[in-house]
TORPAFI-678763 format. One line per field, with one value per residue (C-alpha): residue number from 1; residue in three letters; chain; x negated, y, z negated. Coordinates in Angstrom, 1 decimal. Layout:
// residues N
num = (NUM,...)
residuo = (ALA,...)
cadena = (A,...)
c1 = (X,...)
c2 = (Y,...)
c3 = (Z,...)
***
This chain:
// residues 270
num = (1,2,3,4,5,6,7,8,9,10,11,12,13,14,15,16,17,18,19,20,21,22,23,24,25,26,27,28,29,30,31,32,33,34,35,36,37,38,39,40,41,42,43,44,45,46,47,48,49,50,51,52,53,54,55,56,57,58,59,60,61,62,63,64,65,66,67,68,69,70,71,72,73,74,75,76,77,78,79,80,81,82,83,84,85,86,87,88,89,90,91,92,93,94,95,96,97,98,99,100,101,102,103,104,105,106,107,108,109,110,111,112,113,114,115,116,117,118,119,120,121,122,123,124,125,126,127,128,129,130,131,132,133,134,135,136,137,138,139,140,141,142,143,144,145,146,147,148,149,150,151,152,153,154,155,156,157,158,159,160,161,162,163,164,165,166,167,168,169,170,171,172,173,174,175,176,177,178,179,180,181,182,183,184,185,186,187,188,189,190,191,192,193,194,195,196,197,198,199,200,201,202,203,204,205,206,207,208,209,210,211,212,213,214,215,216,217,218,219,220,221,222,223,224,225,226,227,228,229,230,231,232,233,234,235,236,237,238,239,240,241,242,243,244,245,246,247,248,249,250,251,252,253,254,255,256,257,258,259,260,261,262,263,264,265,266,267,268,269,270)
residuo = (UNK,UNK,UNK,UNK,UNK,UNK,UNK,UNK,UNK,UNK,UNK,UNK,UNK,UNK,UNK,UNK,UNK,UNK,UNK,UNK,UNK,UNK,UNK,UNK,UNK,UNK,UNK,UNK,UNK,UNK,UNK,UNK,UNK,UNK,UNK,UNK,UNK,UNK,UNK,UNK,UNK,UNK,UNK,UNK,UNK,UNK,UNK,UNK,UNK,UNK,UNK,UNK,UNK,UNK,UNK,UNK,UNK,UNK,UNK,UNK,UNK,UNK,UNK,UNK,UNK,UNK,UNK,UNK,UNK,UNK,UNK,UNK,UNK,UNK,UNK,UNK,UNK,UNK,UNK,UNK,UNK,UNK,UNK,UNK,UNK,UNK,UNK,UNK,UNK,UNK,UNK,UNK,UNK,UNK,UNK,UNK,UNK,UNK,UNK,UNK,UNK,UNK,UNK,UNK,UNK,UNK,UNK,UNK,UNK,UNK,UNK,UNK,UNK,UNK,UNK,UNK,UNK,UNK,UNK,UNK,UNK,UNK,UNK,UNK,UNK,UNK,UNK,UNK,UNK,UNK,UNK,UNK,UNK,UNK,UNK,UNK,UNK,UNK,UNK,UNK,UNK,UNK,UNK,UNK,UNK,UNK,UNK,UNK,UNK,UNK,UNK,UNK,UNK,UNK,UNK,UNK,UNK,UNK,UNK,UNK,UNK,UNK,UNK,UNK,UNK,UNK,UNK,UNK,UNK,UNK,UNK,UNK,UNK,UNK,UNK,UNK,UNK,UNK,UNK,UNK,UNK,UNK,UNK,UNK,UNK,UNK,UNK,UNK,UNK,UNK,UNK,UNK,UNK,UNK,UNK,UNK,UNK,UNK,UNK,UNK,UNK,UNK,UNK,UNK,UNK,UNK,UNK,UNK,UNK,UNK,UNK,UNK,UNK,UNK,UNK,UNK,UNK,UNK,UNK,UNK,UNK,UNK,UNK,UNK,UNK,UNK,UNK,UNK,UNK,UNK,UNK,UNK,UNK,UNK,UNK,UNK,UNK,UNK,UNK,UNK,UNK,UNK,UNK,UNK,UNK,UNK,UNK,UNK,UNK,UNK,UNK,UNK,UNK,UNK,UNK,UNK,UNK,UNK,UNK,UNK,UNK,UNK,UNK,UNK,UNK,UNK,UNK,UNK,UNK,UNK)
cadena = (A,A,A,A,A,A,A,A,A,A,A,A,A,A,A,A,A,A,A,A,A,A,A,A,A,A,A,A,A,A,A,A,A,A,A,A,A,A,A,A,A,A,A,A,A,A,A,A,A,A,A,A,A,A,A,A,A,A,A,A,A,A,A,A,A,A,A,A,A,A,A,A,A,A,A,A,A,A,A,A,A,A,A,A,A,A,A,A,A,A,A,A,A,A,A,A,A,A,A,A,A,A,A,A,A,A,A,A,A,A,A,A,A,A,A,A,A,A,A,A,A,A,A,A,A,A,A,A,A,A,A,A,A,A,A,A,A,A,A,A,A,A,A,A,A,A,A,A,A,A,A,A,A,A,A,A,A,A,A,A,A,A,A,A,A,A,A,A,A,A,A,A,A,A,A,A,A,A,A,A,A,A,A,A,A,A,A,A,A,A,A,A,A,A,A,A,A,A,A,A,A,A,A,A,A,A,A,A,A,A,A,A,A,A,A,A,A,A,A,A,A,A,A,A,A,A,A,A,A,A,A,A,A,A,A,A,A,A,A,A,A,A,A,A,A,A,A,A,A,A,A,A,A,A,A,A,A,A,A,A,A,A,A,A,A,A,A,A,A,A)
c1 = (-66.5,-68.5,-70.4,-71.6,-75.4,-77.8,-78.6,-81.4,-84.8,-87.0,-90.7,-93.2,-92.8,-89.0,-88.0,-85.1,-85.1,-82.2,-80.3,-79.3,-82.9,-84.1,-81.4,-82.5,-86.2,-85.2,-83.3,-86.1,-88.6,-86.3,-86.0,-89.7,-90.3,-87.6,-88.5,-85.7,-82.7,-80.3,-76.6,-75.1,-74.3,-77.9,-79.3,-76.9,-77.9,-81.6,-81.6,-78.9,-77.0,-73.3,-72.2,-70.2,-73.2,-75.5,-73.2,-73.1,-76.8,-77.6,-75.2,-77.0,-80.4,-79.3,-78.2,-81.6,-83.2,-85.0,-82.9,-81.8,-78.3,-77.8,-74.2,-74.4,-74.7,-74.0,-77.5,-80.2,-83.9,-86.4,-86.1,-88.3,-88.4,-90.4,-93.0,-93.1,-93.9,-96.5,-98.2,-99.6,-101.5,-103.2,-106.9,-106.7,-109.0,-107.9,-109.9,-108.2,-104.8,-105.7,-107.4,-104.3,-103.8,-107.4,-106.9,-103.6,-105.1,-108.3,-106.1,-103.7,-106.4,-109.1,-111.8,-113.7,-111.6,-113.5,-112.7,-114.8,-114.8,-115.4,-117.8,-118.2,-121.7,-120.7,-120.9,-118.7,-119.6,-118.4,-116.7,-114.7,-114.2,-112.1,-113.3,-111.4,-111.8,-113.5,-116.8,-118.4,-117.9,-119.5,-121.1,-121.6,-123.0,-121.2,-122.7,-123.6,-123.8,-123.3,-122.8,-119.0,-118.7,-120.2,-118.3,-114.5,-113.7,-116.0,-114.0,-110.9,-112.7,-113.8,-110.2,-109.0,-111.6,-110.8,-114.2,-115.0,-116.6,-119.9,-120.1,-119.0,-121.7,-124.3,-123.3,-123.0,-126.6,-127.8,-125.9,-127.7,-126.1,-127.5,-125.9,-125.0,-121.9,-122.2,-120.8,-118.1,-117.0,-117.1,-115.0,-112.4,-112.3,-111.8,-108.9,-107.4,-107.8,-106.0,-103.1,-102.8,-104.0,-106.7,-109.9,-112.2,-115.9,-117.0,-120.6,-121.8,-122.6,-123.7,-124.4,-122.1,-119.6,-116.1,-114.7,-111.1,-110.7,-108.0,-108.1,-106.4,-105.8,-104.5,-101.5,-103.7,-104.8,-108.3,-110.1,-110.3,-110.8,-111.4,-110.1,-111.9,-111.5,-114.8,-115.4,-118.0,-117.3,-115.5,-113.8,-110.4,-108.3,-108.3,-104.6,-105.3,-107.3,-104.4,-102.1,-104.6,-105.1,-101.4,-101.2,-104.3,-102.6,-99.4,-101.3,-103.4,-100.4,-98.6,-101.7,-102.2,-98.7,-98.9,-102.3,-102.1,-98.5,-97.2,-97.9,-100.9,-104.4,-106.8,-109.0,-112.3,-111.2,-112.8)
c2 = (-51.9,-50.8,-47.7,-46.8,-46.3,-45.2,-41.5,-40.8,-40.4,-37.5,-37.7,-35.0,-33.2,-32.9,-35.3,-37.7,-41.4,-42.9,-45.3,-47.8,-48.1,-48.7,-51.4,-53.1,-53.1,-54.5,-57.3,-58.2,-58.2,-60.5,-62.9,-62.9,-63.9,-66.6,-70.3,-71.1,-69.7,-67.6,-66.8,-63.4,-63.8,-64.8,-61.9,-59.5,-60.9,-60.7,-57.2,-55.5,-54.5,-55.0,-58.2,-56.2,-53.9,-57.0,-58.7,-55.7,-55.0,-58.7,-58.8,-55.8,-57.2,-60.5,-58.8,-57.1,-60.6,-59.4,-62.0,-65.4,-66.7,-70.5,-71.2,-74.7,-73.4,-69.7,-68.7,-66.2,-66.3,-63.9,-63.8,-63.7,-59.9,-59.9,-62.1,-59.9,-56.9,-58.9,-60.0,-56.5,-57.0,-60.2,-59.7,-56.4,-56.4,-55.7,-52.5,-51.2,-51.9,-50.1,-47.1,-45.0,-45.1,-44.0,-41.0,-40.0,-40.1,-38.2,-35.5,-35.3,-35.2,-33.5,-36.0,-39.0,-42.2,-45.4,-49.1,-51.8,-55.5,-57.8,-60.5,-64.0,-63.4,-60.8,-57.6,-54.9,-53.6,-50.3,-51.2,-48.0,-44.4,-41.3,-37.8,-34.8,-31.5,-29.6,-27.9,-29.5,-33.2,-36.5,-38.7,-42.5,-44.8,-47.7,-51.0,-49.7,-52.7,-52.6,-55.1,-55.8,-54.9,-51.4,-48.1,-47.5,-50.4,-52.6,-51.9,-53.0,-56.2,-56.9,-56.5,-58.9,-61.6,-61.3,-62.7,-63.6,-60.7,-62.4,-63.2,-59.7,-58.3,-60.5,-59.3,-55.7,-55.7,-56.3,-53.4,-50.2,-46.8,-43.3,-42.5,-45.8,-46.0,-48.1,-51.6,-50.6,-47.7,-50.0,-52.6,-50.0,-48.8,-52.4,-52.8,-49.5,-50.7,-53.9,-51.9,-49.0,-50.7,-48.2,-46.8,-43.8,-43.4,-39.9,-39.5,-42.9,-44.6,-41.4,-38.2,-35.4,-37.6,-38.6,-41.9,-43.2,-46.8,-49.5,-53.2,-55.1,-58.6,-61.7,-63.7,-65.7,-62.5,-62.7,-59.4,-58.9,-55.1,-52.0,-48.5,-45.4,-41.7,-39.9,-36.2,-33.9,-33.0,-29.7,-29.7,-30.9,-30.3,-33.3,-34.1,-34.9,-38.1,-39.8,-38.9,-40.4,-43.4,-44.2,-43.8,-46.0,-48.6,-48.5,-48.6,-51.5,-53.5,-53.0,-53.9,-57.1,-58.2,-57.3,-58.9,-61.9,-63.2,-66.3,-69.5,-68.0,-69.0,-66.0,-65.1,-63.3,-60.8,-57.4)
c3 = (102.3,99.3,100.3,96.8,96.8,94.1,93.9,96.4,94.8,95.3,95.9,94.8,98.1,97.5,100.3,99.6,100.1,102.1,99.9,102.6,103.8,100.2,99.9,103.2,102.1,98.7,100.4,102.7,99.9,97.8,100.7,101.3,97.7,97.6,97.5,100.0,101.8,99.7,99.9,99.6,95.9,95.1,97.0,95.2,91.8,92.6,94.0,91.9,95.0,95.2,97.1,99.7,100.4,100.6,103.0,105.4,105.2,105.8,108.7,110.3,109.6,111.2,114.4,114.6,113.9,110.8,108.9,110.1,109.1,108.5,109.3,107.8,104.2,104.7,103.6,104.8,105.4,107.0,110.8,113.8,114.0,110.7,112.3,115.4,113.2,111.2,114.4,114.8,111.6,112.6,112.7,110.8,107.8,104.3,104.2,107.3,105.7,102.5,104.2,104.7,100.9,100.4,102.7,101.1,97.6,98.7,100.2,97.2,94.5,96.4,95.5,96.9,96.9,97.4,97.9,96.3,97.1,94.1,95.2,94.0,92.7,90.0,91.9,93.5,97.0,98.4,101.7,102.5,101.4,102.1,101.5,100.4,102.4,99.6,100.4,97.3,97.2,96.0,98.5,98.1,100.8,102.3,101.1,97.6,95.4,91.6,88.8,88.6,84.9,85.2,85.6,85.6,87.9,85.8,82.7,84.6,85.8,82.2,81.1,83.8,83.0,79.3,78.2,74.6,72.8,72.5,76.2,77.1,74.8,76.5,79.9,78.8,77.5,81.1,82.7,83.7,83.2,83.4,80.0,78.5,76.2,73.0,73.3,70.8,73.0,76.1,74.3,73.3,77.0,78.2,75.7,77.0,80.6,79.8,78.3,80.8,84.0,84.8,83.2,83.2,83.2,82.0,83.0,81.8,85.1,86.7,84.8,85.8,87.6,86.4,87.9,87.5,88.5,88.9,90.1,92.9,91.8,93.7,92.5,90.2,88.4,89.8,90.7,94.4,95.1,93.1,93.8,92.4,92.4,91.9,91.3,89.8,86.2,85.7,89.1,87.9,84.7,82.3,82.9,86.6,85.7,83.8,86.7,89.2,87.0,87.1,90.8,91.4,89.2,91.3,94.6,93.3,92.1,95.4,97.4,95.5,96.1,99.8,100.6,98.3,98.5,96.7,98.5,100.5,99.3,98.8,101.7,101.8,104.4,104.0)
***
């Protein structure tokens, strides 16, 4: 039996991941994304885990019914236990599923973290939020509705839509900001958002506020939700915003894959 595992990773809190659990998760994710049943060798190639480790983990997952084994061709698919777990999420809104991440980010970065829904009529609507515990904090009301190209999330939406410059200029001219950026500065920010996966609004949409935003897209690349961190200028050192932007990008990417998997048409669940 091959017991070699990758060196456990450390998270920022100093806790160590369990290698065997990471391997099992990777195998389940690979089976979930496969177009059909897979043999041990195919799973090993797709996950980078050794065939002997794959075989033993698959056998364990099969006994627990998280994986089903097809004796006819010696292949594996996801099992009934996965459906049993997923049943607990039926009827749960997208916002409810994302909320734990909002709360975690609000606590870790000591700022307001909000969730926007991108609507079909060209707007973003604030549908959930999580506050930090600081005595001085930003407040934004649920239901707030803004044009989808405005602010930090708006720059990410513009990057995702990849509109011709003339069309983007036309739409930009209709936007309302408290301290409007020039179109050239906005266009540069959109290009940066396309490259780095997040954007920053420093006092343009609302004077005195800094907003960091990222975008949740479905499997067709269409904007579905926006994630924003919002704080009063001067409350955080500048390096915090790049770190938050990177984490918002990662959360948004994972959320998009989880909520809009391959083979499932997009839904308008909030």
